[in-house]
N, C-alpha and C positions, 0 to 999 in steps of 0.2 A: 899671346901674339899681339893683342891690342895694346898691352902694356908697353912693349917695345916700340910699337908704332907711335904711341903717345909721346914717349921720350924723344924719339927722332923728330916728331912733329914740333914739339916744344923747342928743341934745339934749332930746328930749321927756322922757326918764326923769329928767334932772337937775331938772326943775321940778315933778315930780309927787310927791305924798306916797308914803311907802314901800309902803303896801298896794296902791297903783295900780302901782307899779314891779314888785312881785312878780307881779301879775296880768298885766302886759304881758310880762314875761320868760317866764312860763309859756306865754302865747299864742304868742309869737315862737318858742319852742322847739318847740311842737306844729306850727306852720306849717312850720318848717324841717325837722322830721322827715318830715312828709307830703310835702314837695317832694322830699326826698332819696329817699324810698320810691318816689315817682312816677318820678324819674329812673332809678332802678335797674330798675324795672319796664319802662320804655320801652327801656332799653338791652338788657334780656334779650329783649324782644319783637323789637327790631330785629335782634339777633343771630340769632334763630330765623328771621326773615323773610329775612335775608341768606343763610342756608344754603339755604333753599328756592329763592331766586333763582339762586344759584350752581349748584345741582343742575339746575334747569330749563335754564339756558343751557349748562351742561356737557354735557348730553345732546345738545343741538342742535349744539354744537361738535364733539363726538365723531362725530356723524352726518356732518357736513360734511367732516371730516378723512377719514373712512372713504370717502366718495364721491370725494374728491380722490385718495386712494391707489388706489382702484379704477380711476379714469380714467388715472392715471399708469401703473399696471400694464398696462392695456389698450393704451396707446400703446407701452409697452416691448415687449409681445408682438407688436404689429403691426410695429414696427420690426425685431424679430428675424426675423419671417416674411418680411419684404421683403428682408432681406439675403442 
């Protein structure tokens, strides 16, 4: 999508007077900077949210593994007592 916009933008610039070209270049630079800032902000937010998700599910996984180990130990103890 940006590629097509860039082509149209370049073509438009060629036909405009210089003062309009300067104005459009400044506008495009500001838009590009804001979009880059937004992308960085979203990436940082996503990274933080990912840490929270991993921690939440990590606790659940640790609990389930602990339960499995306990059940495994209980079975081993029972087998030892039966022998």
